Each structure stands twice: as structure tokens, then as C-alpha cells.
Short mmCIF file of the C-alpha atoms (twelve columns), coordinates in Angstrom:
data_MODEL
# 
_entry.id   MODEL 
# 
loop_
_atom_site.group_PDB 
_atom_site.id 
_atom_site.type_symbol 
_atom_site.label_atom_id 
_atom_site.label_alt_id 
_atom_site.label_comp_id 
_atom_site.label_asym_id 
_atom_site.label_seq_id 
_atom_site.Cartn_x 
_atom_site.Cartn_y 
_atom_site.Cartn_z 
_atom_site.pdbx_PDB_model_num 
ATOM 1   C CA . UNK A 1   -54.016 52.634  6.477   1 
ATOM 2   C CA . UNK A 2   -53.359 50.693  9.315   1 
ATOM 3   C CA . UNK A 3   -50.565 48.438  9.658   1 
ATOM 4   C CA . UNK A 4   -51.067 45.267  11.045  1 
ATOM 5   C CA . UNK A 5   -47.967 44.014  13.490  1 
ATOM 6   C CA . UNK A 6   -46.621 40.772  14.569  1 
ATOM 7   C CA . UNK A 7   -44.799 40.277  17.870  1 
ATOM 8   C CA . UNK A 8   -42.225 38.246  17.793  1 
ATOM 9   C CA . UNK A 9   -41.485 36.020  20.282  1 
ATOM 10  C CA . UNK A 10  -37.872 35.212  21.785  1 
ATOM 11  C CA . UNK A 11  -36.692 31.719  20.837  1 
ATOM 12  C CA . UNK A 12  -35.770 29.992  23.915  1 
ATOM 13  C CA . UNK A 13  -33.915 26.897  22.644  1 
ATOM 14  C CA . UNK A 14  -33.138 25.693  26.550  1 
ATOM 15  C CA . UNK A 15  -36.913 25.174  27.234  1 
ATOM 16  C CA . UNK A 16  -39.273 22.412  25.161  1 
ATOM 17  C CA . UNK A 17  -42.898 23.539  24.772  1 
ATOM 18  C CA . UNK A 18  -44.980 21.678  26.054  1 
ATOM 19  C CA . UNK A 19  -47.885 20.377  25.371  1 
ATOM 20  C CA . UNK A 20  -50.952 21.550  27.399  1 
ATOM 21  C CA . UNK A 21  -51.749 18.992  29.871  1 
ATOM 22  C CA . UNK A 22  -48.314 17.453  30.159  1 
ATOM 23  C CA . UNK A 23  -46.852 17.253  33.713  1 
ATOM 24  C CA . UNK A 24  -43.901 19.140  32.809  1 
ATOM 25  C CA . UNK A 25  -40.252 18.523  32.432  1 
ATOM 26  C CA . UNK A 26  -40.186 15.381  34.057  1 
ATOM 27  C CA . UNK A 27  -43.910 13.913  33.663  1 
ATOM 28  C CA . UNK A 28  -44.875 11.228  31.284  1 
ATOM 29  C CA . UNK A 29  -43.776 13.041  28.248  1 
ATOM 30  C CA . UNK A 30  -40.137 12.387  29.645  1 
ATOM 31  C CA . UNK A 31  -37.118 14.860  30.602  1 
ATOM 32  C CA . UNK A 32  -36.629 17.907  28.340  1 
ATOM 33  C CA . UNK A 33  -33.951 17.696  26.301  1 
ATOM 34  C CA . UNK A 34  -31.522 20.570  26.163  1 
ATOM 35  C CA . UNK A 35  -29.753 22.833  23.231  1 
ATOM 36  C CA . UNK A 36  -27.188 20.298  22.869  1 
ATOM 37  C CA . UNK A 37  -29.148 17.282  22.712  1 
ATOM 38  C CA . UNK A 38  -31.005 19.023  20.050  1 
ATOM 39  C CA . UNK A 39  -28.122 19.590  18.339  1 
ATOM 40  C CA . UNK A 40  -26.067 16.377  18.966  1 
ATOM 41  C CA . UNK A 41  -28.505 14.465  17.042  1 
ATOM 42  C CA . UNK A 42  -27.938 15.410  13.936  1 
ATOM 43  C CA . UNK A 43  -24.654 15.608  14.050  1 
ATOM 44  C CA . UNK A 44  -25.071 11.680  15.739  1 
ATOM 45  C CA . UNK A 45  -26.275 11.082  12.558  1 
ATOM 46  C CA . UNK A 46  -24.095 12.141  9.944   1 
ATOM 47  C CA . UNK A 47  -21.057 10.508  12.540  1 
ATOM 48  C CA . UNK A 48  -23.382 7.479   11.903  1 
ATOM 49  C CA . UNK A 49  -23.628 7.669   8.018   1 
ATOM 50  C CA . UNK A 50  -19.871 8.309   7.422   1 
ATOM 51  C CA . UNK A 51  -18.517 5.085   9.708   1 
ATOM 52  C CA . UNK A 52  -18.459 2.093   8.391   1 
ATOM 53  C CA . UNK A 53  -20.752 -0.348  9.130   1 
ATOM 54  C CA . UNK A 54  -20.280 -3.235  11.755  1 
ATOM 55  C CA . UNK A 55  -18.899 -6.525  10.592  1 
ATOM 56  C CA . UNK A 56  -21.628 -8.838  11.506  1 
ATOM 57  C CA . UNK A 57  -19.847 -12.331 10.660  1 
ATOM 58  C CA . UNK A 58  -17.018 -13.460 12.545  1 
ATOM 59  C CA . UNK A 59  -13.053 -13.084 11.538  1 
ATOM 60  C CA . UNK A 60  -13.103 -16.775 10.081  1 
ATOM 61  C CA . UNK A 61  -15.616 -15.749 7.689   1 
ATOM 62  C CA . UNK A 62  -14.064 -12.678 6.532   1 
ATOM 63  C CA . UNK A 63  -10.803 -14.400 6.142   1 
ATOM 64  C CA . UNK A 64  -12.368 -17.613 4.705   1 
ATOM 65  C CA . UNK A 65  -14.147 -15.011 2.015   1 
ATOM 66  C CA . UNK A 66  -10.741 -13.315 1.437   1 
ATOM 67  C CA . UNK A 67  -8.497  -16.055 0.506   1 
ATOM 68  C CA . UNK A 68  -11.331 -17.905 -0.864  1 
ATOM 69  C CA . UNK A 69  -11.465 -16.496 -4.093  1 
ATOM 70  C CA . UNK A 70  -7.601  -16.259 -4.747  1 
ATOM 71  C CA . UNK A 71  -7.354  -20.375 -3.678  1 
ATOM 72  C CA . UNK A 72  -9.651  -20.892 -6.524  1 
ATOM 73  C CA . UNK A 73  -7.892  -18.948 -8.861  1 
ATOM 74  C CA . UNK A 74  -4.494  -20.565 -8.107  1 
ATOM 75  C CA . UNK A 75  -6.610  -24.233 -8.373  1 
ATOM 76  C CA . UNK A 76  -7.800  -22.850 -11.799 1 
ATOM 77  C CA . UNK A 77  -4.448  -22.019 -13.089 1 
ATOM 78  C CA . UNK A 78  -2.806  -25.178 -11.918 1 
ATOM 79  C CA . UNK A 79  -5.737  -26.919 -13.746 1 
ATOM 80  C CA . UNK A 80  -4.790  -24.798 -17.427 1 
ATOM 81  C CA . UNK A 81  -1.094  -25.231 -16.563 1 
ATOM 82  C CA . UNK A 82  -1.143  -29.435 -16.157 1 
ATOM 83  C CA . UNK A 83  -3.376  -29.549 -19.095 1 
ATOM 84  C CA . UNK A 84  -1.587  -27.439 -21.662 1 
ATOM 85  C CA . UNK A 85  1.803   -29.881 -20.459 1 
ATOM 86  C CA . UNK A 86  -0.434  -32.989 -21.366 1 
ATOM 87  C CA . UNK A 87  -1.446  -31.400 -24.550 1 
ATOM 88  C CA . UNK A 88  2.284   -31.632 -25.481 1 
ATOM 89  C CA . UNK A 89  2.575   -27.773 -26.226 1 
ATOM 90  C CA . UNK A 90  6.161   -28.308 -25.159 1 
ATOM 91  C CA . UNK A 91  8.618   -30.759 -24.384 1 
ATOM 92  C CA . UNK A 92  8.915   -31.782 -20.660 1 
ATOM 93  C CA . UNK A 93  11.984  -30.557 -20.441 1 
ATOM 94  C CA . UNK A 94  11.135  -27.129 -21.385 1 
ATOM 95  C CA . UNK A 95  7.818   -26.787 -19.543 1 
ATOM 96  C CA . UNK A 96  7.632   -29.224 -16.332 1 
ATOM 97  C CA . UNK A 97  3.930   -30.034 -15.000 1 
ATOM 98  C CA . UNK A 98  3.520   -28.655 -11.872 1 
ATOM 99  C CA . UNK A 99  4.581   -32.268 -10.015 1 
ATOM 100 C CA . UNK A 100 7.818   -31.479 -11.162 1 
ATOM 101 C CA . UNK A 101 7.983   -28.216 -10.170 1 
ATOM 102 C CA . UNK A 102 6.440   -28.598 -6.933  1 
ATOM 103 C CA . UNK A 103 9.590   -31.670 -6.145  1 
ATOM 104 C CA . UNK A 104 12.226  -29.288 -7.571  1 
ATOM 105 C CA . UNK A 105 10.805  -27.318 -4.984  1 
ATOM 106 C CA . UNK A 106 11.049  -29.377 -1.813  1 
ATOM 107 C CA . UNK A 107 14.144  -30.823 -3.153  1 
ATOM 108 C CA . UNK A 108 15.076  -26.800 -2.852  1 
ATOM 109 C CA . UNK A 109 13.979  -26.488 0.782   1 
ATOM 110 C CA . UNK A 110 15.495  -29.940 1.912   1 
ATOM 111 C CA . UNK A 111 18.592  -28.949 1.020   1 
ATOM 112 C CA . UNK A 112 18.046  -25.302 2.733   1 
ATOM 113 C CA . UNK A 113 19.126  -23.201 -0.136  1 
ATOM 114 C CA . UNK A 114 15.674  -22.267 -1.169  1 
ATOM 115 C CA . UNK A 115 15.505  -20.927 3.068   1 
ATOM 116 C CA . UNK A 116 18.648  -19.027 2.643   1 
ATOM 117 C CA . UNK A 117 17.656  -17.599 -0.667  1 
ATOM 118 C CA . UNK A 118 14.305  -16.341 0.364   1 
ATOM 119 C CA . UNK A 119 16.090  -15.307 3.543   1 
ATOM 120 C CA . UNK A 120 18.816  -13.167 2.074   1 
ATOM 121 C CA . UNK A 121 16.654  -11.494 -0.667  1 
ATOM 122 C CA . UNK A 122 13.579  -10.058 2.067   1 
ATOM 123 C CA . UNK A 123 16.453  -9.100  4.183   1 
ATOM 124 C CA . UNK A 124 17.795  -6.778  1.291   1 
ATOM 125 C CA . UNK A 125 14.457  -6.396  -0.496  1 
ATOM 126 C CA . UNK A 126 13.607  -4.800  3.208   1 
ATOM 127 C CA . UNK A 127 16.488  -2.671  4.271   1 
ATOM 128 C CA . UNK A 128 16.474  -1.194  0.596   1 
ATOM 129 C CA . UNK A 129 12.697  -0.737  0.586   1 
ATOM 130 C CA . UNK A 130 13.146  0.682   4.281   1 
ATOM 131 C CA . UNK A 131 16.211  3.133   2.538   1 
ATOM 132 C CA . UNK A 132 13.385  4.255   -0.364  1 
ATOM 133 C CA . UNK A 133 11.153  5.389   2.070   1 
ATOM 134 C CA . UNK A 134 13.474  7.683   3.743   1 
ATOM 135 C CA . UNK A 135 14.829  9.268   0.733   1 
ATOM 136 C CA . UNK A 136 11.312  8.940   -1.282  1 
ATOM 137 C CA . UNK A 137 9.743   10.966  1.616   1 
ATOM 138 C CA . UNK A 138 12.157  13.443  2.023   1 
ATOM 139 C CA . UNK A 139 12.701  14.207  -1.773  1 
ATOM 140 C CA . UNK A 140 8.609   13.868  -2.024  1 
ATOM 141 C CA . UNK A 141 8.160   17.107  0.506   1 
ATOM 142 C CA . UNK A 142 10.774  18.896  -1.084  1 
ATOM 143 C CA . UNK A 143 8.787   18.910  -4.384  1 
ATOM 144 C CA . UNK A 144 5.885   19.220  -3.046  1 
ATOM 145 C CA . UNK A 145 6.910   23.081  -0.951  1 
ATOM 146 C CA . UNK A 146 8.925   24.610  -3.162  1 
ATOM 147 C CA . UNK A 147 7.441   24.700  -6.963  1 
ATOM 148 C CA . UNK A 148 10.417  25.524  -8.414  1 
ATOM 149 C CA . UNK A 149 12.734  22.408  -7.463  1 
ATOM 150 C CA . UNK A 150 9.816   20.445  -8.351  1 
ATOM 151 C CA . UNK A 151 9.385   22.074  -11.819 1 
ATOM 152 C CA . UNK A 152 13.330  21.528  -12.321 1 
ATOM 153 C CA . UNK A 153 13.245  17.604  -11.334 1 
ATOM 154 C CA . UNK A 154 10.055  16.755  -11.336 1 
ATOM 155 C CA . UNK A 155 10.458  15.360  -15.103 1 
ATOM 156 C CA . UNK A 156 12.989  14.055  -14.585 1 
ATOM 157 C CA . UNK A 157 11.684  12.130  -11.376 1 
ATOM 158 C CA . UNK A 158 9.430   11.092  -13.612 1 
ATOM 159 C CA . UNK A 159 11.591  9.381   -16.186 1 
ATOM 160 C CA . UNK A 160 13.903  7.957   -13.649 1 
ATOM 161 C CA . UNK A 161 10.207  5.625   -13.101 1 
ATOM 162 C CA . UNK A 162 9.969   4.685   -16.374 1 
ATOM 163 C CA . UNK A 163 13.802  3.459   -17.223 1 
ATOM 164 C CA . UNK A 164 14.258  -0.084  -16.666 1 
ATOM 165 C CA . UNK A 165 15.957  -0.857  -12.909 1 
ATOM 166 C CA . UNK A 166 18.052  -3.796  -15.425 1 
ATOM 167 C CA . UNK A 167 19.669  -0.669  -17.245 1 
ATOM 168 C CA . UNK A 168 21.610  0.023   -12.831 1 
ATOM 169 C CA . UNK A 169 22.941  -2.604  -12.449 1 
ATOM 170 C CA . UNK A 170 25.895  -2.582  -14.845 1 
ATOM 171 C CA . UNK A 171 26.945  1.099   -13.400 1 
ATOM 172 C CA . UNK A 172 26.614  -0.046  -9.870  1 
ATOM 173 C CA . UNK A 173 28.890  -3.284  -10.636 1 
ATOM 174 C CA . UNK A 174 31.330  -0.013  -11.741 1 
ATOM 175 C CA . UNK A 175 31.141  1.918   -9.196  1 
ATOM 176 C CA . UNK A 176 30.750  -0.334  -6.088  1 
ATOM 177 C CA . UNK A 177 32.116  -3.623  -7.384  1 
ATOM 178 C CA . UNK A 178 30.224  -7.389  -6.623  1 
ATOM 179 C CA . UNK A 179 29.154  -6.088  -3.473  1 
ATOM 180 C CA . UNK A 180 25.557  -5.728  -0.903  1 
ATOM 181 C CA . UNK A 181 25.991  -1.722  -2.053  1 
ATOM 182 C CA . UNK A 182 25.878  -2.442  -5.695  1 
ATOM 183 C CA . UNK A 183 22.820  -4.842  -5.040  1 
ATOM 184 C CA . UNK A 184 21.289  -1.784  -2.419  1 
ATOM 185 C CA . UNK A 185 21.976  1.288   -5.122  1 
ATOM 186 C CA . UNK A 186 19.874  -0.890  -7.902  1 
ATOM 187 C CA . UNK A 187 16.622  -0.860  -4.991  1 
ATOM 188 C CA . UNK A 188 17.125  2.378   -3.935  1 
ATOM 189 C CA . UNK A 189 17.257  4.543   -7.464  1 
ATOM 190 C CA . UNK A 190 13.957  1.847   -8.865  1 
ATOM 191 C CA . UNK A 191 12.080  2.267   -6.014  1 
ATOM 192 C CA . UNK A 192 12.523  6.456   -4.825  1 
ATOM 193 C CA . UNK A 193 11.040  7.662   -7.677  1 
ATOM 194 C CA . UNK A 194 7.674   5.781   -6.984  1 
ATOM 195 C CA . UNK A 195 7.612   6.962   -3.507  1 
ATOM 196 C CA . UNK A 196 8.600   10.560  -4.105  1 
ATOM 197 C CA . UNK A 197 5.766   10.512  -6.743  1 
ATOM 198 C CA . UNK A 198 2.872   8.435   -4.810  1 
ATOM 199 C CA . UNK A 199 3.811   11.558  -2.013  1 
ATOM 200 C CA . UNK A 200 3.168   14.050  -4.755  1 
ATOM 201 C CA . UNK A 201 0.442   12.464  -5.976  1 
ATOM 202 C CA . UNK A 202 -1.410  12.538  -2.762  1 
ATOM 203 C CA . UNK A 203 -0.050  16.598  -1.992  1 
ATOM 204 C CA . UNK A 204 -2.204  17.488  -5.984  1 
ATOM 205 C CA . UNK A 205 -4.909  15.713  -4.529  1 
ATOM 206 C CA . UNK A 206 -5.545  17.624  -1.173  1 
ATOM 207 C CA . UNK A 207 -8.725  20.201  -1.707  1 
ATOM 208 C CA . UNK A 208 -7.651  23.762  -1.670  1 
ATOM 209 C CA . UNK A 209 -9.930  24.271  1.197   1 
ATOM 210 C CA . UNK A 210 -7.328  22.344  3.664   1 
ATOM 211 C CA . UNK A 211 -4.495  25.210  3.527   1 
ATOM 212 C CA . UNK A 212 -7.218  28.015  4.011   1 
ATOM 213 C CA . UNK A 213 -8.320  26.474  7.247   1 
ATOM 214 C CA . UNK A 214 -4.848  26.055  8.155   1 
ATOM 215 C CA . UNK A 215 -3.796  29.015  7.624   1 
ATOM 216 C CA . UNK A 216 -7.009  31.291  9.223   1 
ATOM 217 C CA . UNK A 217 -6.290  28.876  12.158  1 
ATOM 218 C CA . UNK A 218 -2.762  30.626  12.405  1 
ATOM 219 C CA . UNK A 219 -0.959  27.578  11.317  1 
ATOM 220 C CA . UNK A 220 3.039   28.011  10.260  1 
ATOM 221 C CA . UNK A 221 4.214   26.274  6.871   1 
ATOM 222 C CA . UNK A 222 5.883   23.280  9.003   1 
ATOM 223 C CA . UNK A 223 2.372   22.413  11.700  1 
ATOM 224 C CA . UNK A 224 0.508   22.873  8.414   1 
ATOM 225 C CA . UNK A 225 3.116   20.361  6.799   1 
ATOM 226 C CA . UNK A 226 2.594   17.802  9.543   1 
ATOM 227 C CA . UNK A 227 -0.800  18.028  9.946   1 
ATOM 228 C CA . UNK A 228 -2.889  18.907  7.306   1 
ATOM 229 C CA . UNK A 229 -0.874  18.106  4.173   1 
ATOM 230 C CA . UNK A 230 0.434   14.987  4.935   1 
ATOM 231 C CA . UNK A 231 -2.374  13.476  7.135   1 
ATOM 232 C CA . UNK A 232 -4.049  14.457  4.129   1 
ATOM 233 C CA . UNK A 233 -1.844  12.773  0.962   1 
ATOM 234 C CA . UNK A 234 -2.213  9.323   2.656   1 
ATOM 235 C CA . UNK A 235 -3.612  7.813   0.042   1 
ATOM 236 C CA . UNK A 236 -1.333  8.137   -2.359  1 
ATOM 237 C CA . UNK A 237 1.614   7.886   -0.112  1 
ATOM 238 C CA . UNK A 238 0.872   4.846   0.546   1 
ATOM 239 C CA . UNK A 239 0.191   3.870   -3.059  1 
ATOM 240 C CA . UNK A 240 3.267   5.710   -4.154  1 
ATOM 241 C CA . UNK A 241 4.546   2.998   -1.087  1 
ATOM 242 C CA . UNK A 242 2.899   0.051   -2.305  1 
ATOM 243 C CA . UNK A 243 4.733   1.012   -6.078  1 
ATOM 244 C CA . UNK A 244 8.144   1.615   -4.036  1 
ATOM 245 C CA . UNK A 245 7.922   -1.539  -3.378  1 
ATOM 246 C CA . UNK A 246 7.168   -3.808  -6.237  1 
ATOM 247 C CA . UNK A 247 10.006  -1.258  -8.565  1 
ATOM 248 C CA . UNK A 248 12.351  -2.239  -5.129  1 
ATOM 249 C CA . UNK A 249 11.533  -6.744  -5.003  1 
ATOM 250 C CA . UNK A 250 12.249  -6.590  -9.066  1 
ATOM 251 C CA . UNK A 251 15.024  -4.133  -9.153  1 
ATOM 252 C CA . UNK A 252 16.409  -6.515  -6.561  1 
ATOM 253 C CA . UNK A 253 16.085  -9.521  -8.460  1 
ATOM 254 C CA . UNK A 254 17.447  -8.183  -11.730 1 
ATOM 255 C CA . UNK A 255 20.459  -7.339  -9.683  1 
ATOM 256 C CA . UNK A 256 20.578  -10.385 -8.069  1 
ATOM 257 C CA . UNK A 257 20.312  -12.019 -11.237 1 
ATOM 258 C CA . UNK A 258 23.222  -10.101 -12.845 1 
ATOM 259 C CA . UNK A 259 25.663  -8.989  -10.075 1 
ATOM 260 C CA . UNK A 260 26.268  -13.173 -9.220  1 
ATOM 261 C CA . UNK A 261 29.014  -13.207 -7.197  1 
ATOM 262 C CA . UNK A 262 29.993  -16.385 -4.096  1 
ATOM 263 C CA . UNK A 263 30.827  -13.865 -1.535  1 
ATOM 264 C CA . UNK A 264 27.285  -12.058 -2.200  1 
ATOM 265 C CA . UNK A 265 25.595  -14.995 -0.567  1 
ATOM 266 C CA . UNK A 266 21.965  -17.033 -1.898  1 
ATOM 267 C CA . UNK A 267 19.484  -14.977 -3.155  1 
ATOM 268 C CA . UNK A 268 16.261  -15.971 -5.000  1 
ATOM 269 C CA . UNK A 269 18.095  -13.937 -8.300  1 
ATOM 270 C CA . UNK A 270 21.220  -16.444 -7.908  1 
ATOM 271 C CA . UNK A 271 18.466  -19.359 -7.456  1 
ATOM 272 C CA . UNK A 272 16.979  -18.182 -10.348 1 
ATOM 273 C CA . UNK A 273 20.179  -18.661 -12.516 1 
ATOM 274 C CA . UNK A 274 21.629  -21.637 -10.734 1 
ATOM 275 C CA . UNK A 275 18.722  -23.038 -12.525 1 
ATOM 276 C CA . UNK A 276 19.473  -21.614 -15.845 1 
ATOM 277 C CA . UNK A 277 22.696  -22.396 -16.353 1 
ATOM 278 C CA . UNK A 278 21.705  -26.217 -15.302 1 
ATOM 279 C CA . UNK A 279 18.813  -26.008 -17.908 1 
ATOM 280 C CA . UNK A 280 17.112  -27.128 -14.588 1 
ATOM 281 C CA . UNK A 281 13.828  -25.816 -15.370 1 
ATOM 282 C CA . UNK A 282 11.917  -27.377 -12.544 1 
ATOM 283 C CA . UNK A 283 13.955  -25.114 -10.432 1 
ATOM 284 C CA . UNK A 284 13.683  -22.537 -12.789 1 
ATOM 285 C CA . UNK A 285 9.946   -22.547 -12.392 1 
ATOM 286 C CA . UNK A 286 10.298  -22.931 -9.193  1 
ATOM 287 C CA . UNK A 287 12.675  -19.858 -8.370  1 
ATOM 288 C CA . UNK A 288 10.059  -18.214 -10.070 1 
ATOM 289 C CA . UNK A 289 7.258   -19.758 -7.857  1 
ATOM 290 C CA . UNK A 290 9.462   -18.327 -4.668  1 
ATOM 291 C CA . UNK A 291 9.362   -15.085 -6.285  1 
ATOM 292 C CA . UNK A 292 6.044   -14.535 -6.708  1 
ATOM 293 C CA . UNK A 293 5.163   -15.995 -3.357  1 
ATOM 294 C CA . UNK A 294 6.650   -13.624 -1.344  1 
ATOM 295 C CA . UNK A 295 5.326   -10.499 -3.466  1 
ATOM 296 C CA . UNK A 296 1.687   -12.261 -2.380  1 
ATOM 297 C CA . UNK A 297 2.855   -12.272 0.721   1 
ATOM 298 C CA . UNK A 298 3.828   -8.803  1.338   1 
ATOM 299 C CA . UNK A 299 0.837   -7.331  -0.059  1 
ATOM 300 C CA . UNK A 300 -1.061  -9.737  1.809   1 
ATOM 301 C CA . UNK A 301 0.223   -9.076  5.192   1 
ATOM 302 C CA . UNK A 302 1.350   -5.239  5.016   1 
ATOM 303 C CA . UNK A 303 0.379   -3.381  2.285   1 
ATOM 304 C CA . UNK A 304 -3.611  -4.904  2.216   1 
ATOM 305 C CA . UNK A 305 -4.131  -4.439  5.778   1 
ATOM 306 C CA . UNK A 306 -2.547  -0.958  5.904   1 
ATOM 307 C CA . UNK A 307 -4.782  -0.232  2.809   1 
ATOM 308 C CA . UNK A 308 -8.147  -1.390  4.679   1 
ATOM 309 C CA . UNK A 309 -7.465  0.739   7.356   1 
ATOM 310 C CA . UNK A 310 -6.569  3.393   5.718   1 
ATOM 311 C CA . UNK A 311 -9.936  3.217   4.239   1 
ATOM 312 C CA . UNK A 312 -11.886 2.141   7.225   1 
ATOM 313 C CA . UNK A 313 -10.163 5.488   9.409   1 
ATOM 314 C CA . UNK A 314 -11.532 7.841   6.562   1 
ATOM 315 C CA . UNK A 315 -15.097 5.849   6.309   1 
ATOM 316 C CA . UNK A 316 -14.624 4.139   3.054   1 
ATOM 317 C CA . UNK A 317 -14.657 0.585   4.162   1 
ATOM 318 C CA . UNK A 318 -14.661 -2.393  7.014   1 
ATOM 319 C CA . UNK A 319 -11.271 -3.285  8.138   1 
# 
């Protein structure tokens, strides 16, 4: 029985098969593409799929789209607030209307007390948060790399995160007296657990293949931590930073409410407590609005852009 054999011709990737009658590589059919061009085409297509779509609208249009919904929500809340006051659910001295609160807020800015309170609280909050970032990041890296330490300290860290920050205020006053050190201690104890747990959550979500690839490429433990683990854990770490700021700001307000002293200087917590002592409900609500406004501003100007930028670099959204 005869066996048919098929001759296998070698595949020349560097030459494109030309149809009969063509004018050669530079003829009417156009220049021949090299093997690199052939392989680059699908790769470019995959990169285009991963890349976010280019924004076609102007900056002003995007700003309007992002700011219009919150403004409409604020207007709706103001309207509901005004209607509740008109309905007489509470006496006016207990629940003043938006106009009375606006007058109290304008008076505080005219006297300069609002500016001083916002400036001092922001200074304490930012300094305390930066110190918490350093401490929480180092603690998170330690727990992510040493499993024995994580098993020992991890549950305690989660318990500290669930502990109300106001519980630390009396102890901090006894330790450091009525000083900025007591306030910073409360801020640190409130923010460090959230930042460390956020970094741990980001590390736990890294695919195991990343570590194997780094090991195959010869990366040491510190090199893999710097160039593989920490960049891959950025989404969880950023979420921990955002939550850490929220805990730091709330801890600061709790400390300023209780640790009141003239040598500490004014703060939003002290301004709020002053309104309580004077039974000045418009000032109380104005202070609450200032505290809320600072939180919204930090989220809008700092963490919101950082989150969008991170998502954009990973092909998950537009910057």
C-alpha cells in the first residue's frame, strides 16, 4: 500500500505572499508588513480594549455633570428641611430653619471664629492623618510579610478599628493632659487600624501568580515588595486611606468636643460645644455644616481624583 507524503514548506514570517500579477513588495498592493508589524497589530488591539475611552466632552461639561447631582440633592434636602420647620415638628429654638443657620454661619465668618476653627481643625487633622499614614503603612507591611505577627496582632487590630474613638479621649487626657498631644493620640488610635487593614486587604487580593512571576524573574523579597506587592495592593490601600481619613476626622471632632481648653486654641469641635453651652441651636447646626463641608471638600479634592486616576491607569475608568 502506497503512503502519500506531504512536503511541509517552511513558513517565512518575514515575507508576505504576493498574489499573482502584483508589482512586488512596493507595488500597488502596498509595502509588505514585517513579522513585527503582524504581531504588533493584535497587541495594539488588545491595548486599545484595555485603554479607557477618550473623553469627548470638555472639562466644563464634565465638571457640570459631576457637580450638578450633588447640588440638586443639597437643594432637595434644604427644601425638605424648610418644609419640616414650617410644619412645626419642633419649636424654632430647637430646630431653626436654613435662614437662621445661614445667619449664624455668616456671623461666625464675620467675627473670624469660623475661619480660625476650620484652620486649626484642618491642621490637626492633616498632621494626625499623615502620622497615621506612616504608622499604618509600616504596620500593614509588617503584618503582610510576617504571618506569625499577623495571626497575633490581626484580631486586635480589627477590634481597635471597631472601638469608638471617643473612648480614647479620657485616657489621652490623663496621659498627655489638655494638649495637642492628647488630640493627636486619639487621631492616631482611630486612623492607624483602618489604614493597616486597608493595606492588608489589598495584599490579600493580589493573585498568587504575581509572586510566582517575581520569583521566577529572580526578584528578592524586598524587590518584590516594592515593585510587585505594593503597586498591586494600591486599590485596597487607597480604600484604607480614605477610611483612615474618615476615622481621623471623626476622632478629631470627638477629641475637640471633650478636650476643651483655651490654650488649645479654637477648633470645629470647640465651636460646636460653644453652641451647645449657649443653647444656640443655629450655631450648633452651622458647626455641623462646617464639619460636613470639610469632609466633603477633602473627598472631592483629594480622594476622588486619586481614585479616578488609579482606575484610569488600570483601564477601569476615565480620569
